Each structure stands twice: as structure tokens, then as C-alpha cells.
mmCIF file of the N, C-alpha and C atoms, coordinates in Angstrom:
data_MODEL
# 
_entry.id   MODEL 
# 
loop_
_atom_site.group_PDB 
_atom_site.id 
_atom_site.type_symbol 
_atom_site.label_atom_id 
_atom_site.label_alt_id 
_atom_site.label_comp_id 
_atom_site.label_asym_id 
_atom_site.label_entity_id 
_atom_site.label_seq_id 
_atom_site.pdbx_PDB_ins_code 
_atom_site.Cartn_x 
_atom_site.Cartn_y 
_atom_site.Cartn_z 
_atom_site.occupancy 
_atom_site.B_iso_or_equiv 
_atom_site.pdbx_formal_charge 
_atom_site.auth_seq_id 
_atom_site.auth_comp_id 
_atom_site.auth_asym_id 
_atom_site.auth_atom_id 
_atom_site.pdbx_PDB_model_num 
ATOM 1   N N  . MET A 1 1  ? 0.833   -1.172  0.000  1.00 0.00 ? 1  MET A N  1 
ATOM 2   C CA . MET A 1 1  ? 0.000   0.000   0.000  1.00 0.00 ? 1  MET A CA 1 
ATOM 3   C C  . MET A 1 1  ? 0.881   1.239   0.000  1.00 0.00 ? 1  MET A C  1 
ATOM 4   N N  . SER A 1 2  ? 0.363   2.273   -0.624 1.00 0.00 ? 2  SER A N  1 
ATOM 5   C CA . SER A 1 2  ? 1.169   3.487   -0.691 1.00 0.00 ? 2  SER A CA 1 
ATOM 6   C C  . SER A 1 2  ? 0.874   4.387   0.508  1.00 0.00 ? 2  SER A C  1 
ATOM 7   N N  . ASP A 1 3  ? 1.831   5.233   0.811  1.00 0.00 ? 3  ASP A N  1 
ATOM 8   C CA . ASP A 1 3  ? 1.683   6.164   1.925  1.00 0.00 ? 3  ASP A CA 1 
ATOM 9   C C  . ASP A 1 3  ? 1.108   7.508   1.465  1.00 0.00 ? 3  ASP A C  1 
ATOM 10  N N  . ASN A 1 4  ? 0.780   7.638   0.208  1.00 0.00 ? 4  ASN A N  1 
ATOM 11  C CA . ASN A 1 4  ? 0.236   8.889   -0.329 1.00 0.00 ? 4  ASN A CA 1 
ATOM 12  C C  . ASN A 1 4  ? -1.292  8.868   -0.271 1.00 0.00 ? 4  ASN A C  1 
ATOM 13  N N  . LYS A 1 5  ? -1.823  8.802   0.906  1.00 0.00 ? 5  LYS A N  1 
ATOM 14  C CA . LYS A 1 5  ? -3.276  8.766   1.079  1.00 0.00 ? 5  LYS A CA 1 
ATOM 15  C C  . LYS A 1 5  ? -3.830  10.178  1.180  1.00 0.00 ? 5  LYS A C  1 
ATOM 16  N N  . ILE A 1 6  ? -4.995  10.364  0.606  1.00 0.00 ? 6  ILE A N  1 
ATOM 17  C CA . ILE A 1 6  ? -5.675  11.655  0.690  1.00 0.00 ? 6  ILE A CA 1 
ATOM 18  C C  . ILE A 1 6  ? -6.568  11.628  1.924  1.00 0.00 ? 6  ILE A C  1 
ATOM 19  N N  . ILE A 1 7  ? -6.434  12.652  2.760  1.00 0.00 ? 7  ILE A N  1 
ATOM 20  C CA . ILE A 1 7  ? -7.242  12.738  3.970  1.00 0.00 ? 7  ILE A CA 1 
ATOM 21  C C  . ILE A 1 7  ? -8.485  13.565  3.638  1.00 0.00 ? 7  ILE A C  1 
ATOM 22  N N  . ILE A 1 8  ? -9.658  12.979  3.864  1.00 0.00 ? 8  ILE A N  1 
ATOM 23  C CA . ILE A 1 8  ? -10.927 13.657  3.601  1.00 0.00 ? 8  ILE A CA 1 
ATOM 24  C C  . ILE A 1 8  ? -11.521 14.083  4.936  1.00 0.00 ? 8  ILE A C  1 
ATOM 25  N N  . PRO A 1 9  ? -11.781 15.364  5.118  1.00 0.00 ? 9  PRO A N  1 
ATOM 26  C CA . PRO A 1 9  ? -12.370 15.806  6.385  1.00 0.00 ? 9  PRO A CA 1 
ATOM 27  C C  . PRO A 1 9  ? -13.809 15.311  6.505  1.00 0.00 ? 9  PRO A C  1 
ATOM 28  N N  . VAL A 1 10 ? -14.192 14.888  7.705  1.00 0.00 ? 10 VAL A N  1 
ATOM 29  C CA . VAL A 1 10 ? -15.533 14.351  7.917  1.00 0.00 ? 10 VAL A CA 1 
ATOM 30  C C  . VAL A 1 10 ? -16.395 15.248  8.795  1.00 0.00 ? 10 VAL A C  1 
ATOM 31  N N  . ILE A 1 11 ? -15.829 16.304  9.327  1.00 0.00 ? 11 ILE A N  1 
ATOM 32  C CA . ILE A 1 11 ? -16.585 17.203  10.184 1.00 0.00 ? 11 ILE A CA 1 
ATOM 33  C C  . ILE A 1 11 ? -17.001 18.410  9.362  1.00 0.00 ? 11 ILE A C  1 
ATOM 34  N N  . ASN A 1 12 ? -18.302 18.672  9.343  1.00 0.00 ? 12 ASN A N  1 
ATOM 35  C CA . ASN A 1 12 ? -18.828 19.830  8.617  1.00 0.00 ? 12 ASN A CA 1 
ATOM 36  C C  . ASN A 1 12 ? -19.015 20.976  9.596  1.00 0.00 ? 12 ASN A C  1 
ATOM 37  N N  . LYS A 1 13 ? -18.516 22.137  9.221  1.00 0.00 ? 13 LYS A N  1 
ATOM 38  C CA . LYS A 1 13 ? -18.690 23.307  10.066 1.00 0.00 ? 13 LYS A CA 1 
ATOM 39  C C  . LYS A 1 13 ? -20.047 23.931  9.770  1.00 0.00 ? 13 LYS A C  1 
ATOM 40  N N  . LYS A 1 14 ? -20.813 24.225  10.821 1.00 0.00 ? 14 LYS A N  1 
ATOM 41  C CA . LYS A 1 14 ? -22.118 24.857  10.654 1.00 0.00 ? 14 LYS A CA 1 
ATOM 42  C C  . LYS A 1 14 ? -21.954 26.361  10.713 1.00 0.00 ? 14 LYS A C  1 
ATOM 43  N N  . SER A 1 15 ? -22.737 27.040  9.899  1.00 0.00 ? 15 SER A N  1 
ATOM 44  C CA . SER A 1 15 ? -22.663 28.496  9.907  1.00 0.00 ? 15 SER A CA 1 
ATOM 45  C C  . SER A 1 15 ? -23.389 29.056  11.120 1.00 0.00 ? 15 SER A C  1 
ATOM 46  N N  . GLN A 1 16 ? -23.115 30.303  11.428 1.00 0.00 ? 16 GLN A N  1 
ATOM 47  C CA . GLN A 1 16 ? -23.729 30.955  12.582 1.00 0.00 ? 16 GLN A CA 1 
ATOM 48  C C  . GLN A 1 16 ? -25.225 31.156  12.363 1.00 0.00 ? 16 GLN A C  1 
ATOM 49  N N  . GLU A 1 17 ? -25.664 31.322  11.105 1.00 0.00 ? 17 GLU A N  1 
ATOM 50  C CA . GLU A 1 17 ? -27.075 31.559  10.800 1.00 0.00 ? 17 GLU A CA 1 
ATOM 51  C C  . GLU A 1 17 ? -27.934 30.367  11.181 1.00 0.00 ? 17 GLU A C  1 
ATOM 52  N N  . GLN A 1 18 ? -27.442 29.157  11.041 1.00 0.00 ? 18 GLN A N  1 
ATOM 53  C CA . GLN A 1 18 ? -28.230 27.981  11.333 1.00 0.00 ? 18 GLN A CA 1 
ATOM 54  C C  . GLN A 1 18 ? -28.527 27.851  12.820 1.00 0.00 ? 18 GLN A C  1 
ATOM 55  N N  . SER A 1 19 ? -27.675 28.363  13.678 1.00 0.00 ? 19 SER A N  1 
ATOM 56  C CA . SER A 1 19 ? -27.911 28.239  15.103 1.00 0.00 ? 19 SER A CA 1 
ATOM 57  C C  . SER A 1 19 ? -28.983 29.209  15.580 1.00 0.00 ? 19 SER A C  1 
ATOM 58  N N  . ASP A 1 20 ? -29.292 30.247  14.775 1.00 0.00 ? 20 ASP A N  1 
ATOM 59  C CA . ASP A 1 20 ? -30.301 31.223  15.150 1.00 0.00 ? 20 ASP A CA 1 
ATOM 60  C C  . ASP A 1 20 ? -31.713 30.788  14.767 1.00 0.00 ? 20 ASP A C  1 
ATOM 61  N N  . ASN A 1 21 ? -31.869 29.729  13.998 1.00 0.00 ? 21 ASN A N  1 
ATOM 62  C CA . ASN A 1 21 ? -33.190 29.294  13.552 1.00 0.00 ? 21 ASN A CA 1 
ATOM 63  C C  . ASN A 1 21 ? -34.013 28.765  14.711 1.00 0.00 ? 21 ASN A C  1 
ATOM 64  N N  . ASN A 1 22 ? -35.314 28.786  14.525 1.00 0.00 ? 22 ASN A N  1 
ATOM 65  C CA . ASN A 1 22 ? -36.225 28.201  15.500 1.00 0.00 ? 22 ASN A CA 1 
ATOM 66  C C  . ASN A 1 22 ? -36.017 26.689  15.507 1.00 0.00 ? 22 ASN A C  1 
ATOM 67  N N  . THR A 1 23 ? -35.954 26.085  16.663 1.00 0.00 ? 23 THR A N  1 
ATOM 68  C CA . THR A 1 23 ? -35.660 24.653  16.738 1.00 0.00 ? 23 THR A CA 1 
ATOM 69  C C  . THR A 1 23 ? -36.788 23.812  16.180 1.00 0.00 ? 23 THR A C  1 
ATOM 70  N N  . ALA A 1 24 ? -38.006 24.330  16.134 1.00 0.00 ? 24 ALA A N  1 
ATOM 71  C CA . ALA A 1 24 ? -39.121 23.558  15.596 1.00 0.00 ? 24 ALA A CA 1 
ATOM 72  C C  . ALA A 1 24 ? -39.046 23.449  14.081 1.00 0.00 ? 24 ALA A C  1 
ATOM 73  N N  . CYS A 1 25 ? -38.296 24.338  13.432 1.00 0.00 ? 25 CYS A N  1 
ATOM 74  C CA . CYS A 1 25 ? -38.257 24.358  11.970 1.00 0.00 ? 25 CYS A CA 1 
ATOM 75  C C  . CYS A 1 25 ? -36.882 24.040  11.413 1.00 0.00 ? 25 CYS A C  1 
ATOM 76  N N  . THR A 1 26 ? -36.031 23.361  12.142 1.00 0.00 ? 26 THR A N  1 
ATOM 77  C CA . THR A 1 26 ? -34.683 23.112  11.629 1.00 0.00 ? 26 THR A CA 1 
ATOM 78  C C  . THR A 1 26 ? -34.676 22.091  10.516 1.00 0.00 ? 26 THR A C  1 
ATOM 79  N N  . SER A 1 27 ? -35.685 21.232  10.426 1.00 0.00 ? 27 SER A N  1 
ATOM 80  C CA . SER A 1 27 ? -35.679 20.220  9.378  1.00 0.00 ? 27 SER A CA 1 
ATOM 81  C C  . SER A 1 27 ? -36.533 20.605  8.189  1.00 0.00 ? 27 SER A C  1 
ATOM 82  N N  . CYS A 1 28 ? -37.106 21.816  8.194  1.00 0.00 ? 28 CYS A N  1 
ATOM 83  C CA . CYS A 1 28 ? -37.974 22.249  7.101  1.00 0.00 ? 28 CYS A CA 1 
ATOM 84  C C  . CYS A 1 28 ? -37.150 22.760  5.927  1.00 0.00 ? 28 CYS A C  1 
ATOM 85  N N  . ALA A 1 29 ? -37.788 22.818  4.782  1.00 0.00 ? 29 ALA A N  1 
ATOM 86  C CA . ALA A 1 29 ? -37.141 23.373  3.598  1.00 0.00 ? 29 ALA A CA 1 
ATOM 87  C C  . ALA A 1 29 ? -37.075 24.889  3.728  1.00 0.00 ? 29 ALA A C  1 
ATOM 88  N N  . THR A 1 30 ? -36.487 25.520  2.767  1.00 0.00 ? 30 THR A N  1 
ATOM 89  C CA . THR A 1 30 ? -36.322 26.967  2.842  1.00 0.00 ? 30 THR A CA 1 
ATOM 90  C C  . THR A 1 30 ? -37.632 27.709  2.649  1.00 0.00 ? 30 THR A C  1 
ATOM 91  N N  . GLY A 1 31 ? -38.666 27.051  2.177  1.00 0.00 ? 31 GLY A N  1 
ATOM 92  C CA . GLY A 1 31 ? -39.947 27.698  1.952  1.00 0.00 ? 31 GLY A CA 1 
ATOM 93  C C  . GLY A 1 31 ? -40.742 27.928  3.212  1.00 0.00 ? 31 GLY A C  1 
ATOM 94  N N  . GLY A 1 32 ? -40.261 27.514  4.341  1.00 0.00 ? 32 GLY A N  1 
ATOM 95  C CA . GLY A 1 32 ? -40.985 27.697  5.588  1.00 0.00 ? 32 GLY A CA 1 
ATOM 96  C C  . GLY A 1 32 ? -41.528 26.361  6.073  1.00 0.00 ? 32 GLY A C  1 
ATOM 97  N N  . CYS A 1 33 ? -42.041 26.367  7.265  1.00 0.00 ? 33 CYS A N  1 
ATOM 98  C CA . CYS A 1 33 ? -42.566 25.130  7.848  1.00 0.00 ? 33 CYS A CA 1 
ATOM 99  C C  . CYS A 1 33 ? -43.950 24.844  7.319  1.00 0.00 ? 33 CYS A C  1 
ATOM 100 N N  . SER A 1 34 ? -44.169 23.618  6.929  1.00 0.00 ? 34 SER A N  1 
ATOM 101 C CA . SER A 1 34 ? -45.490 23.198  6.494  1.00 0.00 ? 34 SER A CA 1 
ATOM 102 C C  . SER A 1 34 ? -46.250 22.650  7.679  1.00 0.00 ? 34 SER A C  1 
ATOM 103 N N  . GLY A 1 35 ? -47.539 22.816  7.631  1.00 0.00 ? 35 GLY A N  1 
ATOM 104 C CA . GLY A 1 35 ? -48.377 22.242  8.663  1.00 0.00 ? 35 GLY A CA 1 
ATOM 105 C C  . GLY A 1 35 ? -48.702 20.807  8.316  1.00 0.00 ? 35 GLY A C  1 
ATOM 106 N N  . GLY A 1 36 ? -49.778 20.301  8.885  1.00 0.00 ? 36 GLY A N  1 
ATOM 107 C CA . GLY A 1 36 ? -50.195 18.940  8.597  1.00 0.00 ? 36 GLY A CA 1 
ATOM 108 C C  . GLY A 1 36 ? -50.608 18.777  7.150  1.00 0.00 ? 36 GLY A C  1 
ATOM 109 N N  . PHE A 1 37 ? -50.281 17.675  6.561  1.00 0.00 ? 37 PHE A N  1 
ATOM 110 C CA . PHE A 1 37 ? -50.615 17.319  5.188  1.00 0.00 ? 37 PHE A CA 1 
ATOM 111 C C  . PHE A 1 37 ? -50.008 18.276  4.169  1.00 0.00 ? 37 PHE A C  1 
ATOM 112 N N  . GLY A 1 38 ? -48.925 18.950  4.509  1.00 0.00 ? 38 GLY A N  1 
ATOM 113 C CA . GLY A 1 38 ? -48.252 19.840  3.575  1.00 0.00 ? 38 GLY A CA 1 
ATOM 114 C C  . GLY A 1 38 ? -48.948 21.159  3.357  1.00 0.00 ? 38 GLY A C  1 
ATOM 115 N N  . ILE A 1 39 ? -49.909 21.514  4.196  1.00 0.00 ? 39 ILE A N  1 
ATOM 116 C CA . ILE A 1 39 ? -50.623 22.781  4.062  1.00 0.00 ? 39 ILE A CA 1 
ATOM 117 C C  . ILE A 1 39 ? -49.844 23.847  4.818  1.00 0.00 ? 39 ILE A C  1 
ATOM 118 N N  . LYS A 1 40 ? -49.370 24.855  4.108  1.00 0.00 ? 40 LYS A N  1 
ATOM 119 C CA . LYS A 1 40 ? -48.589 25.913  4.730  1.00 0.00 ? 40 LYS A CA 1 
ATOM 120 C C  . LYS A 1 40 ? -49.513 26.963  5.336  1.00 0.00 ? 40 LYS A C  1 
ATOM 121 N N  . ALA A 1 41 ? -49.022 27.646  6.324  1.00 0.00 ? 41 ALA A N  1 
ATOM 122 C CA . ALA A 1 41 ? -49.793 28.716  6.940  1.00 0.00 ? 41 ALA A CA 1 
ATOM 123 C C  . ALA A 1 41 ? -50.041 29.806  5.912  1.00 0.00 ? 41 ALA A C  1 
ATOM 124 N N  . GLY A 1 42 ? -51.258 30.277  5.825  1.00 0.00 ? 42 GLY A N  1 
ATOM 125 C CA . GLY A 1 42 ? -51.610 31.310  4.869  1.00 0.00 ? 42 GLY A CA 1 
ATOM 126 C C  . GLY A 1 42 ? -52.019 30.771  3.520  1.00 0.00 ? 42 GLY A C  1 
ATOM 127 N N  . SER A 1 43 ? -52.234 29.460  3.405  1.00 0.00 ? 43 SER A N  1 
ATOM 128 C CA . SER A 1 43 ? -52.664 28.888  2.132  1.00 0.00 ? 43 SER A CA 1 
ATOM 129 C C  . SER A 1 43 ? -54.096 29.312  1.829  1.00 0.00 ? 43 SER A C  1 
ATOM 130 N N  . GLU A 1 44 ? -54.396 29.418  0.560  1.00 0.00 ? 44 GLU A N  1 
ATOM 131 C CA . GLU A 1 44 ? -55.749 29.740  0.135  1.00 0.00 ? 44 GLU A CA 1 
ATOM 132 C C  . GLU A 1 44 ? -56.667 28.552  0.407  1.00 0.00 ? 44 GLU A C  1 
ATOM 133 N N  . LYS A 1 45 ? -57.968 28.819  0.532  1.00 0.00 ? 45 LYS A N  1 
ATOM 134 C CA . LYS A 1 45 ? -58.925 27.749  0.817  1.00 0.00 ? 45 LYS A CA 1 
ATOM 135 C C  . LYS A 1 45 ? -58.932 26.698  -0.281 1.00 0.00 ? 45 LYS A C  1 
ATOM 136 N N  . GLU A 1 46 ? -58.782 27.128  -1.533 1.00 0.00 ? 46 GLU A N  1 
ATOM 137 C CA . GLU A 1 46 ? -58.800 26.178  -2.640 1.00 0.00 ? 46 GLU A CA 1 
ATOM 138 C C  . GLU A 1 46 ? -57.624 25.204  -2.539 1.00 0.00 ? 46 GLU A C  1 
ATOM 139 N N  . VAL A 1 47 ? -56.479 25.716  -2.123 1.00 0.00 ? 47 VAL A N  1 
ATOM 140 C CA . VAL A 1 47 ? -55.292 24.871  -1.978 1.00 0.00 ? 47 VAL A CA 1 
ATOM 141 C C  . VAL A 1 47 ? -55.494 23.878  -0.833 1.00 0.00 ? 47 VAL A C  1 
ATOM 142 N N  . VAL A 1 48 ? -56.081 24.350  0.250  1.00 0.00 ? 48 VAL A N  1 
ATOM 143 C CA . VAL A 1 48 ? -56.328 23.476  1.398  1.00 0.00 ? 48 VAL A CA 1 
ATOM 144 C C  . VAL A 1 48 ? -57.304 22.376  1.022  1.00 0.00 ? 48 VAL A C  1 
ATOM 145 N N  . TYR A 1 49 ? -58.412 22.752  0.387  1.00 0.00 ? 49 TYR A N  1 
ATOM 146 C CA . TYR A 1 49 ? -59.412 21.752  -0.022 1.00 0.00 ? 49 TYR A CA 1 
ATOM 147 C C  . TYR A 1 49 ? -58.826 20.782  -1.035 1.00 0.00 ? 49 TYR A C  1 
ATOM 148 N N  . ARG A 1 50 ? -58.022 21.292  -1.971 1.00 0.00 ? 50 ARG A N  1 
ATOM 149 C CA . ARG A 1 50 ? -57.414 20.410  -2.966 1.00 0.00 ? 50 ARG A CA 1 
ATOM 150 C C  . ARG A 1 50 ? -56.510 19.381  -2.295 1.00 0.00 ? 50 ARG A C  1 
ATOM 151 N N  . ASN A 1 51 ? -55.690 19.827  -1.333 1.00 0.00 ? 51 ASN A N  1 
ATOM 152 C CA . ASN A 1 51 ? -54.796 18.899  -0.649 1.00 0.00 ? 51 ASN A CA 1 
ATOM 153 C C  . ASN A 1 51 ? -55.569 17.879  0.170  1.00 0.00 ? 51 ASN A C  1 
ATOM 154 N N  . ILE A 1 52 ? -56.608 18.324  0.870  1.00 0.00 ? 52 ILE A N  1 
ATOM 155 C CA . ILE A 1 52 ? -57.385 17.390  1.697  1.00 0.00 ? 52 ILE A CA 1 
ATOM 156 C C  . ILE A 1 52 ? -58.064 16.345  0.824  1.00 0.00 ? 52 ILE A C  1 
ATOM 157 N N  . PHE A 1 53 ? -58.705 16.789  -0.265 1.00 0.00 ? 53 PHE A N  1 
ATOM 158 C CA . PHE A 1 53 ? -59.384 15.824  -1.131 1.00 0.00 ? 53 PHE A CA 1 
ATOM 159 C C  . PHE A 1 53 ? -58.396 14.948  -1.891 1.00 0.00 ? 53 PHE A C  1 
ATOM 160 N N  . LEU A 1 54 ? -57.224 15.455  -2.178 1.00 0.00 ? 54 LEU A N  1 
ATOM 161 C CA . LEU A 1 54 ? -56.199 14.637  -2.815 1.00 0.00 ? 54 LEU A CA 1 
ATOM 162 C C  . LEU A 1 54 ? -55.772 13.496  -1.898 1.00 0.00 ? 54 LEU A C  1 
ATOM 163 N N  . TYR A 1 55 ? -55.474 13.826  -0.626 1.00 0.00 ? 55 TYR A N  1 
ATOM 164 C CA . TYR A 1 55 ? -55.081 12.788  0.322  1.00 0.00 ? 55 TYR A CA 1 
ATOM 165 C C  . TYR A 1 55 ? -56.234 11.847  0.630  1.00 0.00 ? 55 TYR A C  1 
ATOM 166 N N  . LEU A 1 56 ? -57.454 12.354  0.688  1.00 0.00 ? 56 LEU A N  1 
ATOM 167 C CA . LEU A 1 56 ? -58.624 11.510  0.912  1.00 0.00 ? 56 LEU A CA 1 
ATOM 168 C C  . LEU A 1 56 ? -58.808 10.540  -0.248 1.00 0.00 ? 56 LEU A C  1 
ATOM 169 N N  . GLY A 1 57 ? -58.647 11.057  -1.469 1.00 0.00 ? 57 GLY A N  1 
ATOM 170 C CA . GLY A 1 57 ? -58.754 10.198  -2.652 1.00 0.00 ? 57 GLY A CA 1 
ATOM 171 C C  . GLY A 1 57 ? -57.679 9.126   -2.688 1.00 0.00 ? 57 GLY A C  1 
ATOM 172 N N  . MET A 1 58 ? -56.454 9.492   -2.324 1.00 0.00 ? 58 MET A N  1 
ATOM 173 C CA . MET A 1 58 ? -55.378 8.490   -2.292 1.00 0.00 ? 58 MET A CA 1 
ATOM 174 C C  . MET A 1 58 ? -55.662 7.431   -1.238 1.00 0.00 ? 58 MET A C  1 
ATOM 175 N N  . GLY A 1 59 ? -56.211 7.839   -0.099 1.00 0.00 ? 59 GLY A N  1 
ATOM 176 C CA . GLY A 1 59 ? -56.555 6.873   0.950  1.00 0.00 ? 59 GLY A CA 1 
ATOM 177 C C  . GLY A 1 59 ? -57.634 5.908   0.500  1.00 0.00 ? 59 GLY A C  1 
ATOM 178 N N  . ILE A 1 60 ? -58.640 6.428   -0.199 1.00 0.00 ? 60 ILE A N  1 
ATOM 179 C CA . ILE A 1 60 ? -59.711 5.565   -0.708 1.00 0.00 ? 60 ILE A CA 1 
ATOM 180 C C  . ILE A 1 60 ? -59.158 4.581   -1.727 1.00 0.00 ? 60 ILE A C  1 
ATOM 181 N N  . ILE A 1 61 ? -58.291 5.049   -2.605 1.00 0.00 ? 61 ILE A N  1 
ATOM 182 C CA . ILE A 1 61 ? -57.700 4.159   -3.615 1.00 0.00 ? 61 ILE A CA 1 
ATOM 183 C C  . ILE A 1 61 ? -56.866 3.073   -2.940 1.00 0.00 ? 61 ILE A C  1 
ATOM 184 N N  . ILE A 1 62 ? -56.078 3.436   -1.953 1.00 0.00 ? 62 ILE A N  1 
ATOM 185 C CA . ILE A 1 62 ? -55.260 2.439   -1.248 1.00 0.00 ? 62 ILE A CA 1 
ATOM 186 C C  . ILE A 1 62 ? -56.154 1.422   -0.547 1.00 0.00 ? 62 ILE A C  1 
ATOM 187 N N  . PHE A 1 63 ? -57.229 1.899   0.090  1.00 0.00 ? 63 PHE A N  1 
ATOM 188 C CA . PHE A 1 63 ? -58.143 0.998   0.783  1.00 0.00 ? 63 PHE A CA 1 
ATOM 189 C C  . PHE A 1 63 ? -58.820 0.035   -0.198 1.00 0.00 ? 63 PHE A C  1 
ATOM 190 N N  . VAL A 1 64 ? -59.287 0.541   -1.346 1.00 0.00 ? 64 VAL A N  1 
ATOM 191 C CA . VAL A 1 64 ? -59.961 -0.311  -2.332 1.00 0.00 ? 64 VAL A CA 1 
ATOM 192 C C  . VAL A 1 64 ? -58.997 -1.328  -2.922 1.00 0.00 ? 64 VAL A C  1 
ATOM 193 N N  . VAL A 1 65 ? -57.775 -0.912  -3.234 1.00 0.00 ? 65 VAL A N  1 
ATOM 194 C CA . VAL A 1 65 ? -56.791 -1.846  -3.791 1.00 0.00 ? 65 VAL A CA 1 
ATOM 195 C C  . VAL A 1 65 ? -56.436 -2.925  -2.763 1.00 0.00 ? 65 VAL A C  1 
ATOM 196 N N  . ALA A 1 66 ? -56.269 -2.543  -1.504 1.00 0.00 ? 66 ALA A N  1 
ATOM 197 C CA . ALA A 1 66 ? -55.962 -3.536  -0.470 1.00 0.00 ? 66 ALA A CA 1 
ATOM 198 C C  . ALA A 1 66 ? -57.119 -4.506  -0.291 1.00 0.00 ? 66 ALA A C  1 
ATOM 199 N N  . TYR A 1 67 ? -58.351 -3.993  -0.339 1.00 0.00 ? 67 TYR A N  1 
ATOM 200 C CA . TYR A 1 67 ? -59.521 -4.871  -0.215 1.00 0.00 ? 67 TYR A CA 1 
ATOM 201 C C  . TYR A 1 67 ? -59.601 -5.844  -1.391 1.00 0.00 ? 67 TYR A C  1 
ATOM 202 N N  . LEU A 1 68 ? -59.383 -5.332  -2.606 1.00 0.00 ? 68 LEU A N  1 
ATOM 203 C CA . LEU A 1 68 ? -59.428 -6.203  -3.775 1.00 0.00 ? 68 LEU A CA 1 
ATOM 204 C C  . LEU A 1 68 ? -58.306 -7.238  -3.758 1.00 0.00 ? 68 LEU A C  1 
ATOM 205 N N  . MET A 1 69 ? -57.144 -6.869  -3.268 1.00 0.00 ? 69 MET A N  1 
ATOM 206 C CA . MET A 1 69 ? -56.041 -7.829  -3.175 1.00 0.00 ? 69 MET A CA 1 
ATOM 207 C C  . MET A 1 69 ? -56.362 -8.937  -2.179 1.00 0.00 ? 69 MET A C  1 
ATOM 208 N N  . THR A 1 70 ? -56.956 -8.585  -1.043 1.00 0.00 ? 70 THR A N  1 
ATOM 209 C CA . THR A 1 70 ? -57.310 -9.627  -0.071 1.00 0.00 ? 70 THR A CA 1 
ATOM 210 C C  . THR A 1 70 ? -58.390 -10.540 -0.630 1.00 0.00 ? 70 THR A C  1 
ATOM 211 N N  . ARG A 1 71 ? -59.361 -9.981  -1.357 1.00 0.00 ? 71 ARG A N  1 
ATOM 212 C CA . ARG A 1 71 ? -60.393 -10.811 -1.967 1.00 0.00 ? 71 ARG A CA 1 
ATOM 213 C C  . ARG A 1 71 ? -59.791 -11.719 -3.043 1.00 0.00 ? 71 ARG A C  1 
ATOM 214 N N  . LEU A 1 72 ? -58.865 -11.180 -3.824 1.00 0.00 ? 72 LEU A N  1 
ATOM 215 C CA . LEU A 1 72 ? -58.220 -11.959 -4.875 1.00 0.00 ? 72 LEU A CA 1 
ATOM 216 C C  . LEU A 1 72 ? -57.383 -13.074 -4.261 1.00 0.00 ? 72 LEU A C  1 
ATOM 217 N N  . LEU A 1 73 ? -56.662 -12.786 -3.192 1.00 0.00 ? 73 LEU A N  1 
ATOM 218 C CA . LEU A 1 73 ? -55.833 -13.818 -2.565 1.00 0.00 ? 73 LEU A CA 1 
ATOM 219 C C  . LEU A 1 73 ? -56.679 -14.863 -1.855 1.00 0.00 ? 73 LEU A C  1 
ATOM 220 N N  . SER A 1 74 ? -57.849 -14.507 -1.361 1.00 0.00 ? 74 SER A N  1 
ATOM 221 C CA . SER A 1 74 ? -58.697 -15.495 -0.693 1.00 0.00 ? 74 SER A CA 1 
ATOM 222 C C  . SER A 1 74 ? -59.370 -16.429 -1.704 1.00 0.00 ? 74 SER A C  1 
ATOM 223 N N  . ILE A 1 75 ? -59.556 -15.951 -2.946 1.00 0.00 ? 75 ILE A N  1 
ATOM 224 C CA . ILE A 1 75 ? -60.145 -16.805 -3.985 1.00 0.00 ? 75 ILE A CA 1 
ATOM 225 C C  . ILE A 1 75 ? -59.144 -17.853 -4.447 1.00 0.00 ? 75 ILE A C  1 
ATOM 226 N N  . ILE A 1 76 ? -57.896 -17.498 -4.525 1.00 0.00 ? 76 ILE A N  1 
ATOM 227 C CA . ILE A 1 76 ? -56.855 -18.409 -5.037 1.00 0.00 ? 76 ILE A CA 1 
ATOM 228 C C  . ILE A 1 76 ? -56.558 -19.495 -4.071 1.00 0.00 ? 76 ILE A C  1 
# 
């Protein structure tokens, strides 16, 4: 083995700005903290309703597919 190894630093220095952030929002994206179901504070009613019905529709589809799979597996 050669002695000419490259040393890669593994410690990342954090900037001073990151320590000033609110601790509740440290894992959020730069667009601000999202509330439940991805609804941001100050969203329009249409956006809120669209998100709620979108998640409701996805839940119904998942439930129907799971039900059909169990029925299909019980027939076989």
C-alpha cells in the first residue's frame, strides 16, 4: 500500500445563521414550515381543499386496492 493517502475531512462546520433558527423548523425546507398534510400557513382555501381531497382520494384508492387484493388472494 502506498503512503500517499488523501485525507478527507468528515466534520462539517455549521454556519452561525443555522444556530439562530427556530428549533421547531430546523428540518424544514427553505420555503418555511409546512403544517399537517403539507398545508402551509396562509394557504388559500382552494389549496387546502385540494390537498385534503387529494389525500382523501389516495386513501380511498389504497383501501380499495388492499380490499381487492385480499379478496383476490382469498379466492386463489
